[in-house]
N, C-alpha and C positions, 0 to 999 in steps of 0.2 A: 168680440166675445172671447173668452179664454180658450174654447175649443179651436177657434180659428187661429189663434196665436200658436197653439200647440201643433196644429196641422202644418202651418207655414214653417215653423222651426224644424219640424220633422222632415219636411220635404228638402229643406236646405242641407240637412246633415246626412240624409240618405243612408249610406253604408256604415256610418260611424256607430259605435256601440252606445245604446241608450240606457239599457238596464242590464245589470248583472245580478242574478238571483241564485237561489239554491239549486236551480235546475239547469239554467242555460244563460248564454249571452244573447241579447236581443238587440238588433240594430234599429235605428229610427224607422227605416223603410219597413222592416218586419212589424214594428209596433203599429204603424199606420195601416198597413194592409190587414194585419190581424184584427184591428179595430173595425175596419170596414167589413170584413167577413162576418164578425160577430154582429155588427149592426144590421147587415142583410138578414141574418138568421132571426134576430129579434123582430124585425118588421114582418118576416114571413111566418114565424111560429107563434108570436104572441101579440096579434093585433088587438087593439082596444085595451091593452094593459098599460096604464100610465106610470106604474111604479115597478121597478125591477130590483130584486134583492141580490146583494153580493156577499156571500159567505165565503170569502176568499182571503188568504193571507197576503201580506205585502209581497208583490211579485210583478213580473211583466204581464202575467195573465190578468191581474187586477187592473193594471193600467189600461190594457186593451179593452177589458169589459167596461170600465168606467167611461172611456172615450166612446165606446159603442153605444152605451145607454144615452149619453148626451148627444151623440150623432143622430139618434133617432128621435131626439127631443122628448125622451122619457125622463123620469126622475129616478136617480140612483139612490138606493138605500143600503149603504154598507152596514153589515150586521156583525155583532159582537159574538165571535166564535168561542169565547170563554164563559158564556152564560150557561146556566142549566137548561136542558131541553124545554122545560115548561116556560121558563122566562123568555127564551128566544121565540117560542111559538106565540106568546102573548104579544111580543113586539111586532112580529110578522102580521098578526091579525090587526093590530092597531094601525099599522102602515098600509093595510089593505093590499098586501102582497098576494099574488097568485103564483108567481114564479120566482125561484131562488137559484142562482148559480152557485155551485160549490165544488169541492174536490173530495175524492175518496182518500181518506186519511183517518187513522184511529182517533184523532182529536175531533173530527167532524162527523164520524159515522152515526153516533147516537143522536146528534142534532138533526142530521138529515132524515134519519128514521122518524123522529118526532114530527118533523115538518110534513113528511109524506103522510103519516098517520093523521095529521091535522088537515089534510086536503090540499096541501100546497105542492105544486109541481117542482121537483128538484131536478136540475140539469147538472150533470157531472162533467167537469172540464176534460177529464180523462177520456170521455167518449167523443170529444170534439177535437182534442189535440193529439199529435201535432197537426198543424194546418199545412198540408203539403203544398198548397198553392202559393204560400207566402214567398218561397224562394224564387218562384217563376214570375211574380208580378213586380213590375217596376213602379216606383213612386209616380211616374208620369201617367200611369193607367188608373190612378185613383179617380173614380168617377163620382163618388158621393160628395156633395157639397154640404157645408155646415147648414143646419136647419135655420129657417127664419124664426127668430124668437126675440122676445123683449127682455130687457135687463131685469124686469120685475117678475119674470116667469120663474117658477121653482126649478132648481137644478138638482138638489140633493136633500134628503132627509137624514139627519144624524140624530141618534138617540142619546140623551144625556146619560151619564153613568149611574144615576140613581143612588148616589152616596147617602143622601138624606131623605129621598122621596122616590116615588115611582118614576121610572124613566119617561121622558117626554120626547116626542119627535120634533126636532128643530128644523123648520123649513128654511133652507138657504137658497137664495135666488142666484140667477146668473150674475147680476150686479154685485151681490155680496161677495161671491168668489172672485170675480174680476178685480174688484177694488182691493180686496185683502191681499191677493197675490201681488198686485202692482205696488201697493203700499209697503208690503214686507220687503220686496226686492229693492225698492228705492231706499228704505230705511237702513237695510243691512248692506247695501252696495254689492249684492250678489251679482255674479256674471256667469256667462255661459261656459267658461273654462273650468268651473269648479266641479268637484265630485262630492255628492251627498251620500251619507250613510243612513239608510232607513231601517230603524229597529222598532218604530212605533207602528201599531196596527192602523189600518186605513179606516176603521170605524171610529177612531179617535180624531177629533177635529184637527189637532196639531199634526198628527200623522198624515192626514189627507192633504192639508194645505202645505205643510213644511217639507214633507217627504215625497210628495207626488205632484201637486199642481204647480208649486213654485219651480222646482227643477225642470219639469216638463216644459213649462212655458219659456224657460231660458235655454232649453235643449242641453241641460247639464247631464252628466253621467250620474246614474243612480245605482247604488249598490244596496240590495235588499237582503236582510236576514229574516227569515220567517219567524225565528224564535231567538230571543236575546240570550246570549251567553258571553261571559267575559272573554274566553279564548277566541270565540268566533269574531267578536268585535275587534279585538286587538289584531287578529290575523287580517281581517278585511281592511283595516286602516293601513296596515303596513303594506299589504299587497297592492292596494288600489290608490294609495296616497290620498286618502279621504281628507277633505278640507272642512266640510261642514257636518257636524254631529249634532243631532237633535234628539233629546231623550228626556226622561222624567227623573226626578231626584233619586228614586230608589235604584235606578240603573247606574247613575253616577256613584252612588254609595258602593255598589258592588265593584265598580272599576277602581275606586279609591282604596278598597280593601284587598285588591288582587295582590297576590304574593309576588308574582313575577312580572310586575309592570313598573316602569319608571318613566323618566322624562322622554326618552327616545321612543317610547311606545306610541305617543301621540305627536310625533315630531312634525307630521304634515298638517295637523289640524289647526285651523285658524279660528273657527267658530265652535264653541261648546255651548249650545243653547238649551236651556232648561225651562220646562213648563209643566202644566198638569197638576201641580201641587206645590205648596210652599217649600222653599229651599232653605235649609238651616244654615246659619252662619258657620257652625262647626264643620259641616260637610264641605262648604265652599272653601274654607281654609285648608282642610285636609286634602282636598282635590288639588288645590293650587300648589300646596307644598309638595305633593307627589309628582305632578306633571308639569308644573310651571305655567299652567293655563288658568285663566279666570273663567268660572262658569257664568254665562251670561243669562241672567234670569229674565223671564218674560211673563206677561200676564194676558190672559184672554179667556173667553168663554165659547162654548159651542155656539151660543147665541150671537157671537160677534165674528164668526167665520174662520178662525177664532182670534187672531192677533189684535190686541189693543195697544200694547207697548212691549218693547224688549230692549235689553241692553246690547251694546255693540262693543267690539274690542277697543274702540277709540273713545267711547263715551259710556262709562258705567260707574255705578256707585254701589258698594256692598250694602245689602239690605233693601235695595230698591229693585223694581221690576222695569227699570229703564224709562225712556221717554216715549210718548205716543208716536205711532207710525203716522205718516201723512194721511190726512183726511179725517182724523179723529177729533171730536170735541168732547172734553171731559168736564164734569162738574162734581164738586164735593158738597153735599147738602146735609142739613140737620133733619131731625125727625118731622119737622113741619115743611120740608122741601125748600128751605131758604139756603142760599149759598153761605158757606162758612168761610172765615178768613183764611188766607194762605197759610199752610203749615198746620192747620187744625184737622182733626179727624172728623169724618162724616161718611155718609153712604156715597159710593161712586156711581155716577150716572154717565152713560156713554151714548154718543150720537154720531152717526156716520153712515156711509154707503155700505158698510159691512154688517150693519145690525140686521138681524134676521127678519124674515117676512112674518114670522109668528110660529106658535106651536101648532102642530098638525091636529086638526079637529078639536082644538081646545081654545075657543075664543075668549072664555072668561079668564083663563090663566094667562093668555096673551095680553089681555087688557090690563091685568094686574101688574105687569112688569113693563109694558111698552106703551108710552103715552101717545096721544094722537099726533103730536108734533115730532115723534121719533126718538124720544129719550128713553133709553133702556135702564131700568133699575137693576143694577148688578147684584144687589144684596151684599156686596163686599164693603167693609169699612176701610177707608183709605185716606191718604193725604198727599198733597203735591207740595214738594219743598220749593224753596226760593230759586233753585236752579232748574226747576221743571221736571225733576224725577218723581215718578209715581211710587208710592209705598203702600202695600196692602197690609193692613194690620189686623184684620179679622173678618168674620161673617156676621152680618146684622141678625140673621135668623138664629144664630148660635149664641148671641149675646146672653149672658147669664145675669139675671136681675136678683141680687142677693141683699135682702133687707134694704131695698131702695138704691143700692149701689150697682153700677154696671161693671161686669167683669168680662173681659174679652178672652175667650178660650185660646186664641192665637198667641197672646202674650205669655200665657202659662206654658203652652206647648213649646214655644221658642226657648223659654227658660229651661224646661226639662231637657230639650235636645242639646243644651250646652253641657249637660253632665256627660262626662266621658264614657259612662257605661250605657247611655241611652242611644238606641238606633232610631226608634220611631216613638212618637208621643201623640196622644189625642186627648182632648178634654171635652167633657159634656156637662151640661147642667142637669141635675136631678132634683126632684121635689124634696122639700124639707119643711116639716111642720112649723118650725119657728122662723126660718129666714126666707121662706118661699122657694129658693133654689140654692144649691151649693155646687161648687165645681168638684168633679170627680175625674181623675186622670187614669189613662190606660197607657202602658208603655211596653215596648219590645226592646230588650237589651241587645247590645252588640254581642256577636259570638264570643263565648267564653268569658264575658264580663260578669261582674258580681255587684249587686246593689240591692238593698232592701227598700220596702215601701217607706220606712221611717227615714232612711238615708235621703231618698228623693224628696220627701216632704220637707225635710230640714234644708235641703239645697234650695228649694223654691223660697222658703221662708226667709232665708238669708238675703235674697235678691229682690223679692217683691213685697208689696204690702201684705201684712199678716192675713187679711181677709181674702187674699187671692190664693192662699195656700190650699191645695186640694184637700177635701175632707178625707179622701182615700186615694191611694195610688195602687192600681192593680197591675201586676206584672204578668204579661201574656207571653206564651211561647211563640205565638205568631199573631200579628195584627190582621184582622179581616180587611182585605183590600180588593179593589176593583181590578179589572184586567189591565188598567193603565197605571196601577200603583197607588191610587187614591185610597185613603183609609175610609172604610165604610162605617161611619159613626152610627148609623141606624142599627148596626149589629152589636154595638157596644152596650152591654147590659151589666150593671153591678151584680156580683154574685149574691145569691140568696143568703139572708142572715146578716147583711150589712146594715139593715135598718133604713135603707134608702128605697124610696118608692119608684 
């Protein structure tokens, strides 16, 4: 199991630095001993509680706590600290949490107050840290053994971002995490001499897997920044010679726009991995021109632990999300569930040891997406080309049906993002009395850029079929986005008076 691998690697590395965060440097020995102390406390203080909430930023403290929860054979529930208090309380109740670990910080105080008022016990790490015994305990004294557990046992519950619907708890098993970590390492050829930079939160599946479980299982050095900022990222890369950078497109856009950054700024970096949302061709080209590095786009879902495929420095193709990692089976099917010919678009189905155990307490919703023989309906429209590269072209649920014609919002969004003035774009379908639905676009412009709705509609009309031109293009000061940068389409509503329902 993954915990056993992490413990074994940690014992071997002992006094070497494991994690550098905003507070301190933590050795592998300190990481393991701290995890053991937390595990002892969880067993002593919270008997009979199967789920433990972690409202903690990316840090050595999070790694210790996550290990501790798994060490006690409990289920870890990393929580989104960027939610509103009422939203977070709903998730805690849905996850049946009685205890949440957190930190005293202005960003967390209102959340902790809401949880306590809702009857949930809040444990502040500042009341427990520093752990004075860590420095006195040697790795050889570690007495806790990994728990006896099955690969099918639940290990973590991660909540979906709720970009288009209410968040759901995704139950990931020991086997899910083990297989995805191993497959990702083999696919990318990661090794224990690498340094990773973690800027993604741990409640995000890509952050947990790519910036915590993968590097820990290899005993890599991790550098954590609790909050993303361009100066902090550039300083961390230069100071620690970071080789693996994992982030979302919005973060790469900020780096590409940085005034005082050039090719030397990312000189040590070998992997620039992107996930979480589609990567525009214009951003990819701008980033490569600025830094001389290709952004390696990947694809995955919380339900797949999360990695399904990603590009590598030696095997990538612009516009694709790479080739599947080991252990994945992919199918592209039509609306009747039949396989489509190679190179044709259809819904992507995924099967493998990384596919979730199900949605927590939602058997009907689980059955709707997960077949009895293990095929997960991703809801994504995709194709696999002749060379085996996977291309994601849209979302099935977002497909707009206009006068009998199917219109993919992703195609229009990509077209809009090619306009030099557009930073972000989102397209939704709205009801129309004559044609059933019509596409409507929302965009956020680049800083100081100028463009009108008419300009952008004309830009699309010149490049796509006329019926794909958005009825309206609404220019927003700021696009509503989730904590990980995904555009919240459920919050995009045409202004009153547009005649759209």
